N, C-alpha and C positions, 0 to 999 in steps of 0.2 A: 504494500500500500504506500509505503514511503517513497518508493521508486516512481510510482505513478504521480504522486504529488510533485516530486522534483521535475519530472518530465513536463507537467502542466506549467510549472513556474518558468521553466526554460522556454516553453512554447509561448507563454505570455510575454516574456522578455524579448523574444525574437519578433513577435507581432508588434510590440511597441517600437522596437528598433526599426522595423520595416515602415511603420507609419511615420516616424521621424524622418527617415530617408526620403519617403515619398513627398513629405512637405518641403524638404530641402530642394528636391528635384523640381517641384512646382515653382518655388521661388527663383531658382536658377533659370527655368524656362521663361518666366516672366521677365527676368533681367535680359535674357537673350532677345526676346521680342522687342523690348525697349531699345536695345542697342541696334537692332535691325532697322527700326523706325528712324532712329537718329542717323544711321548710316545712309538710309535712303534719302533723307532730307539733305544731308551733306552732299551726296552724289548729285542730286538735282541742282543744288546751288552751285556746285563746281561746274557742272555741265553748262549752266546758264552763264557763268563767268567766262568759261573757255569757249563757249559757243558750240559745244559738242552735243549732238542729240542724245538725250538720256534714254529714250525708249527706242529699241531697235526692231520691235516686232512688226511695226508697220512697214519698215524698209524691206523686210524679207518677203512681202507679198509680191506675187508676179504682177508686172505692169501689163495692162491691156493696151495694145496699140490701137490708136484710132486712125481711121483713114482720113484723107483730106490733103489739102495743099500744104506743102512745107513752107514754113515762114522763115524769112531771112532774119538773122540776128541783127539787132540794132547796135550800131557802134556808138558808144557814149562819147560825148565831147569831153575834152579835158585829158589829164594824164592817165595813163594806163595803171593798172594795179601794180605791175612790175615797177613802174617809175615811182609810185607812191611808197612802195615797200623799200626801194633803194634809197629814196630821200629820207625816209624815217630811220633806216638803219645808219645812214651817214650822220644824222643828228644824234643818234644814240651813241655812236662812236665806239661800240664794242660788239663782239660776236654775241648773238642771242639765240636761244632755243626757239623752235617754231611756235610753241604755245605762248612763250613770252612775247614774241612779236605780235601775235594776234591779240593777246590780252592788252598789251600796251597801245596798240593801234586803236582798239575799241575804246580804251580810256581816253585817248586823244580825240575821239569823236568820229573815227572812220566807221562807216557802216558797210558790212560785207553783204553781198547778195547771195552768197552760197549758203546752203543749209548747214554745211559743216565747214566753217572757215579754216579750221586747223588742217583738214584734209586738202582744201584748195590751196592753202599756203604751202603745204608740203610739196604739192605738185608744181607750184610756181618756182619754189626755191631749187628743187632737184632738177627741173628742166631748163633752167636759165643759168648754165654754168659759166657763161661769159660775164654775167652780172654779179652772181652770188658765188662765194667760195665756201665749201664745206670745211669747217675747222675741225669739228669733232662730229661723231654721229648725232644727227639732229640739231647741230649748232652751226649757224652760218654767219658769215661776215660779207661785206661788200667787197667784190673782187677788185 
């Protein structure tokens, strides 16, 4: 009989320990959810600052081609984007990373037409080797 009582005591102790661990796990899961919310908010604000699209699901949908006449692209009057970036980097006077260039130009008031200005800037810098010199990976200076 004494052995049965001791087994019941051990069983109750194990059940209490299990309940305590379950409560700890719930608290930790709640903290994880709060961290995920904070991370999502930070990701959105960083995407807004850098001009990078935060949600990619819409970009993966296949595009439906519509028939019709092709339109000619309008040429904007004034300096090209390459000239604007070159002038801006000359004023900065130092090599800059691609995201830094985009962010600084946006702060200076330049409005990018591209949905993803960092990607457009990468394309511009890598394809104009006569104007821009790659100093380090992702870092450019005026040639």
